[in-house]
N, CA, C and O of each residue as an XYZ file, in Angstrom:
424
protein
N      16.737     57.556    -35.808
C      16.389     56.164    -36.000
C      16.908     55.304    -34.855
O      16.204     54.422    -34.364
N      18.143     55.565    -34.431
C      18.745     54.795    -33.347
C      17.989     55.039    -32.050
O      17.799     54.107    -31.268
N      17.565     56.241    -31.809
C      16.804     56.579    -30.611
C      15.461     55.859    -30.580
O      14.975     55.454    -29.524
N      14.879     55.714    -31.757
C      13.590     55.028    -31.837
C      13.752     53.543    -31.495
O      12.887     52.983    -30.820
N      14.816     52.897    -31.931
C      15.068     51.485    -31.636
C      15.313     51.304    -30.148
O      14.826     50.345    -29.549
N      16.069     52.223    -29.545
C      16.329     52.158    -28.100
C      15.017     52.321    -27.337
O      14.777     51.612    -26.359
N      14.184     53.232    -27.768
C      12.891     53.457    -27.103
C      12.007     52.217    -27.211
O      11.373     51.821    -26.233
N      11.961     51.605    -28.389
C      11.152     50.395    -28.573
C      11.701     49.254    -27.710
O      10.924     48.518    -27.102
N      13.024     49.099    -27.647
C      13.645     48.064    -26.813
C      13.330     48.311    -25.342
O      13.011     47.374    -24.611
N      13.417     49.548    -24.908
C      13.105     49.899    -23.518
C      11.643     49.604    -23.203
O      11.333     49.068    -22.140
N      10.751     49.949    -24.113
C       9.334     49.670    -23.909
C       9.061     48.160    -23.880
O       8.234     47.703    -23.091
N       9.738     47.387    -24.723
C       9.605     45.932    -24.695
C      10.084     45.352    -23.373
O       9.448     44.454    -22.820
N      11.190     45.854    -22.867
C      11.711     45.379    -21.572
C      10.720     45.715    -20.459
O      10.451     44.885    -19.591
N      10.185     46.917    -20.485
C       9.210     47.320    -19.466
C       7.955     46.447    -19.569
O       7.416     46.016    -18.550
N       7.492     46.189    -20.782
C       6.319     45.334    -20.964
C       6.582     43.911    -20.481
O       5.712     43.305    -19.856
N       7.749     43.377    -20.756
C       8.097     42.028    -20.276
C       8.122     42.005    -18.746
O       7.623     41.066    -18.126
N       8.710     43.049    -18.140
C       8.746     43.129    -16.683
C       7.326     43.172    -16.106
O       7.028     42.482    -15.131
N       6.464     43.974    -16.704
C       5.091     44.075    -16.227
C       4.320     42.772    -16.431
O       3.503     42.391    -15.593
N       4.580     42.098    -17.535
C       3.926     40.812    -17.789
C       4.344     39.766    -16.758
O       3.506     39.039    -16.224
N       5.646     39.696    -16.485
C       6.144     38.753    -15.472
C       5.548     39.085    -14.119
O       5.121     38.196    -13.383
N       5.521     40.359    -13.797
C       4.959     40.776    -12.507
C       3.462     40.473    -12.439
O       2.968     40.081    -11.382
N       2.742     40.644    -13.524
C       1.309     40.360    -13.572
C       1.029     38.882    -13.324
O       0.047     38.537    -12.666
N       1.865     38.032    -13.834
C       1.605     36.598    -13.734
C       2.156     35.998    -12.439
O       1.434     35.280    -11.747
N       3.415     36.273    -12.096
C       4.062     35.536    -11.014
C       4.295     36.312     -9.727
O       4.955     35.780     -8.834
N       3.810     37.501     -9.576
C       4.045     38.238     -8.332
C       3.059     37.815     -7.257
O       2.179     36.989     -7.502
N       3.206     38.381     -6.069
C       2.309     38.073     -4.950
C       0.875     38.516     -5.220
O      -0.065     37.996     -4.619
N       0.716     39.463     -6.113
C      -0.621     39.950     -6.454
C      -0.970     39.619     -7.898
O      -1.797     40.294     -8.511
N      -0.350     38.595     -8.436
C      -0.546     38.233     -9.823
C      -1.690     37.263    -10.042
O      -2.515     37.030     -9.158
N      -1.718     36.710    -11.226
C      -2.796     35.824    -11.640
C      -2.815     34.545    -10.810
O      -3.880     34.103    -10.380
N      -1.644     33.944    -10.581
C      -1.607     32.702     -9.808
C      -2.057     32.926     -8.368
O      -2.754     32.089     -7.795
N      -1.660     34.049     -7.788
C      -2.116     34.371     -6.431
C      -3.631     34.578     -6.416
O      -4.309     34.163     -5.476
N      -4.154     35.217     -7.451
C      -5.594     35.429     -7.553
C      -6.334     34.096     -7.639
O      -7.346     33.897     -6.966
N      -5.830     33.192     -8.464
C      -6.489     31.890     -8.611
C      -6.454     31.106     -7.302
O      -7.424     30.437     -6.946
N      -5.330     31.191     -6.586
C      -5.236     30.516     -5.279
C      -6.242     31.112     -4.291
O      -6.930     30.376     -3.583
N      -6.325     32.425     -4.247
C      -7.281     33.078     -3.346
C      -8.720     32.752     -3.728
O      -9.573     32.575     -2.859
N      -8.983     32.673     -5.015
C     -10.326     32.330     -5.467
C     -10.701     30.921     -5.020
O     -11.833     30.683     -4.598
N      -9.754     29.983     -5.112
C      -9.998     28.619     -4.642
C     -10.245     28.574     -3.145
O     -11.154     27.888     -2.678
N      -9.436     29.306     -2.396
C      -9.638     29.353     -0.940
C     -10.983     29.970     -0.598
O     -11.654     29.523      0.333
N     -11.381     30.989     -1.340
C     -12.672     31.629     -1.110
C     -13.814     30.639     -1.325
O     -14.756     30.590     -0.533
N     -13.732     29.858     -2.387
C     -14.788     28.887     -2.671
C     -14.866     27.816     -1.593
O     -15.959     27.400     -1.208
N     -13.704     27.365     -1.101
C     -13.697     26.372     -0.024
C     -14.316     26.953      1.242
O     -15.135     26.306      1.894
N     -13.924     28.167      1.583
C     -14.479     28.806      2.784
C     -15.966     29.084      2.633
O     -16.722     28.968      3.597
N     -16.387     29.447      1.436
C     -17.812     29.687      1.192
C     -18.611     28.397      1.377
O     -19.701     28.413      1.949
N     -18.067     27.287      0.895
C     -18.746     25.996      1.059
C     -18.823     25.625      2.537
O     -19.855     25.146      3.005
N     -17.734     25.846      3.271
C     -17.751     25.562      4.714
C     -18.766     26.450      5.434
O     -19.468     25.991      6.334
N     -18.838     27.702      5.041
C     -19.793     28.626      5.651
C     -21.227     28.182      5.386
O     -22.070     28.228      6.282
N     -21.502     27.754      4.161
C     -22.845     27.269      3.834
C     -23.190     26.020      4.647
O     -24.325     25.867      5.098
N     -22.208     25.122      4.834
C     -22.448     23.916      5.627
C     -22.732     24.284      7.083
O     -23.621     23.707      7.708
N     -21.981     25.238      7.620
C     -22.201     25.659      9.008
C     -23.555     26.349      9.146
O     -24.255     26.145     10.138
N     -23.928     27.159      8.164
C     -25.249     27.802      8.195
C     -26.369     26.768      8.192
O     -27.349     26.898      8.926
N     -26.215     25.744      7.363
C     -27.224     24.688      7.297
C     -27.306     23.928      8.618
O     -28.395     23.617      9.102
N     -26.144     23.634      9.193
C     -26.124     22.935     10.481
C     -26.749     23.804     11.571
O     -27.479     23.304     12.427
N     -26.462     25.092     11.537
C     -27.035     26.015     12.512
C     -28.553     26.057     12.392
O     -29.262     26.080     13.398
N     -29.044     26.066     11.168
C     -30.493     26.063     10.948
C     -31.116     24.779     11.496
O     -32.161     24.821     12.145
N     -30.474     23.640     11.235
C     -30.983     22.371     11.749
C     -31.004     22.359     13.274
O     -31.970     21.905     13.888
N     -29.935     22.861     13.876
C     -29.873     22.889     15.339
C     -30.917     23.830     15.930
O     -31.527     23.514     16.952
N     -31.125     24.976     15.300
C     -32.132     25.904     15.842
C     -33.535     25.311     15.707
O     -34.379     25.516     16.579
N     -33.790     24.574     14.619
C     -35.082     23.906     14.489
C     -35.240     22.825     15.554
O     -36.324     22.655     16.113
N     -34.165     22.095     15.834
C     -34.251     21.069     16.876
C     -34.456     21.706     18.241
O     -35.195     21.163     19.062
N     -33.827     22.832     18.503
C     -34.022     23.530     19.785
C     -35.476     23.964     19.937
O     -36.082     23.776     20.992
N     -36.036     24.553     18.865
C     -37.437     24.956     18.923
C     -38.341     23.756     19.181
O     -39.292     23.834     19.959
N     -38.032     22.656     18.522
C     -38.861     21.451     18.692
C     -38.714     20.894     20.104
O     -39.694     20.445     20.699
N     -37.485     20.922     20.648
C     -37.290     20.435     22.019
C     -38.020     21.317     23.030
O     -38.505     20.822     24.047
N     -38.099     22.609     22.758
C     -38.785     23.514     23.678
C     -40.299     23.359     23.628
O     -40.978     23.571     24.633
N     -40.836     22.989     22.460
C     -42.292     23.025     22.321
C     -42.955     21.648     22.285
O     -44.124     21.538     22.655
N     -42.270     20.617     21.863
C     -42.891     19.307     21.645
C     -42.478     18.331     22.758
O     -41.346     17.849     22.780
N     -43.391     18.053     23.661
C     -43.092     17.170     24.799
C     -42.803     15.741     24.344
O     -41.934     15.079     24.912
N     -43.508     15.263     23.342
C     -43.275     13.901     22.853
C     -41.867     13.778     22.267
O     -41.201     12.760     22.458
N     -41.411     14.819     21.550
C     -40.061     14.793     20.985
C     -39.019     14.861     22.101
O     -37.979     14.206     22.025
N     -39.300     15.654     23.138
C     -38.390     15.718     24.286
C     -38.213     14.331     24.893
O     -37.091     13.894     25.148
N     -39.321     13.648     25.121
C     -39.260     12.318     25.726
C     -38.489     11.354     24.823
O     -37.669     10.568     25.298
N     -38.757     11.421     23.533
C     -38.074     10.538     22.588
C     -36.562     10.755     22.636
O     -35.794      9.794     22.679
N     -36.141     12.013     22.628
C     -34.709     12.325     22.647
C     -34.070     11.864     23.946
O     -32.990     11.274     23.933
N     -34.724     12.127     25.060
C     -34.174     11.728     26.360
C     -34.070     10.211     26.443
O     -33.076      9.687     26.947
N     -35.068      9.508     25.963
C     -35.049      8.048     26.028
C     -33.970      7.464     25.117
O     -33.302      6.501     25.494
N     -33.791      8.036     23.921
C     -32.817      7.492     22.975
C     -31.383      7.847     23.343
O     -30.503      6.987     23.339
N     -31.156      9.102     23.656
C     -29.778      9.560     23.861
C     -29.250      9.297     25.260
O     -28.051      9.085     25.437
N     -30.116      9.308     26.247
C     -29.663      9.175     27.623
C     -30.087      7.872     28.277
O     -29.825      7.644     29.458
N     -30.743      7.020     27.503
C     -31.176      5.708     27.983
C     -32.071      5.796     29.215
O     -31.984      4.959     30.113
N     -32.922      6.801     29.254
C     -33.877      6.909     30.344
C     -35.037      5.952     30.075
O     -35.368      5.650     28.928
N     -35.641      5.485     31.165
C     -36.791      4.587     31.050
C     -37.929      5.137     31.903
O     -37.724      5.912     32.837
N     -39.113      4.711     31.551
C     -40.268      5.058     32.378
C     -40.285      4.154     33.597
O     -39.552      3.169     33.687
N     -41.136      4.522     34.516
C     -41.278      3.705     35.706
C     -41.821      2.337     35.300
O     -42.708      2.238     34.452
N     -41.290      1.304     35.905
C     -41.657     -0.088     35.665
C     -41.223     -0.597     34.289
O     -41.773     -1.588     33.808
N     -40.268      0.045     33.652
C     -39.687     -0.449     32.400
C     -38.298     -0.994     32.676
O     -37.627     -0.564     33.614
N     -37.876     -1.929     31.867
C     -36.534     -2.495     31.986
C     -35.786     -2.169     30.707
O     -36.307     -2.356     29.608
N     -34.560     -1.679     30.856
C     -33.748     -1.306     29.712
C     -32.688     -2.372     29.481
O     -31.929     -2.711     30.388
N     -32.642     -2.889     28.286
C     -31.621     -3.854     27.890
C     -30.673     -3.157     26.919
O     -31.110     -2.615     25.904
N     -29.389     -3.170     27.227
C     -28.381     -2.584     26.346
C     -27.484     -3.706     25.868
O     -26.840     -4.392     26.662
N     -27.452     -3.880     24.565
C     -26.637     -4.931     23.967
C     -25.382     -4.312     23.373
O     -25.433     -3.206     22.835
N     -24.258     -5.009     23.463
C     -23.046     -4.479     22.833
C     -23.204     -4.450     21.311
O     -24.004     -5.197     20.747
N     -22.437     -3.586     20.660
C     -22.532     -3.437     19.205
C     -22.140     -4.710     18.477
O     -22.727     -5.047     17.448
N     -21.156     -5.416     19.003
C     -20.708     -6.658     18.361
C     -21.244     -7.841     19.160
O     -20.482     -8.582     19.781
N     -22.565     -8.006     19.138
C     -23.218     -9.040     19.939
C     -22.834    -10.436     19.477
O     -22.756    -11.351     20.297
N     -22.595    -10.621     18.194
C     -22.241    -11.935     17.675
C     -20.729    -12.007     17.587
O     -20.110    -11.343     16.756
N     -20.139    -12.820     18.453
C     -18.689    -12.974     18.452
C     -18.345    -14.352     17.915
O     -19.120    -15.301     18.027
N     -17.176    -14.430     17.336
C     -16.754    -15.734     16.825
C     -16.395    -16.638     17.991
O     -16.092    -16.170     19.088
N     -16.433    -17.933     17.740
C     -16.122    -18.903     18.787
C     -14.704    -18.762     19.295
O     -14.445    -19.042     20.465
N     -13.777    -18.337     18.452
C     -12.388    -18.179     18.866
C     -12.251    -17.092     19.910
O     -11.536    -17.278     20.895
N     -12.911    -15.969     19.724
C     -12.811    -14.876     20.685
C     -13.418    -15.289     22.026
O     -12.870    -14.974     23.083
N     -14.532    -15.983     21.980
C     -15.158    -16.424     23.219
C     -14.233    -17.389     23.953
O     -14.119    -17.333     25.178
N     -13.558    -18.295     23.188
C     -12.619    -19.224     23.801
C     -11.411    -18.492     24.392
O     -10.917    -18.879     25.451
N     -10.937    -17.460     23.735
C      -9.788    -16.698     24.227
C     -10.123    -16.003     25.540
O      -9.274    -15.920     26.427
N     -11.332    -15.510     25.675
C     -11.727    -14.848     26.912
C     -11.809    -15.822     28.072
O     -11.518    -15.474     29.217
N     -12.202    -17.023     27.768
C     -12.304    -18.031     28.841
C     -10.922    -18.397     29.371
O     -10.764    -18.648     30.566
N      -9.934    -18.428     28.506
C      -8.571    -18.829     28.916
C      -7.826    -17.740     29.500
O      -6.672    -17.920     29.890
């Protein structure tokens, strides 16, 4: 009878040790949940990069094949003009308060 109680106590201690190790070790449940969260974040980033790559490859194809789109991009992004055209570039904050204009004068 005494041997049986010792065996049950030993098995309980071993089970408690295994339970603690299952939950809080480096390969336990909390580590798994952390890795799962990191995986989901990386998967979302990968999907975003894939989508951006697809958009860029479509734009490259369009730039290679569509002359009108090429001209539009060059004119918008590089401020190119056709012959006999005048380009006006306005600052982003075209409307300034009277105080700022007065400060610049002084």
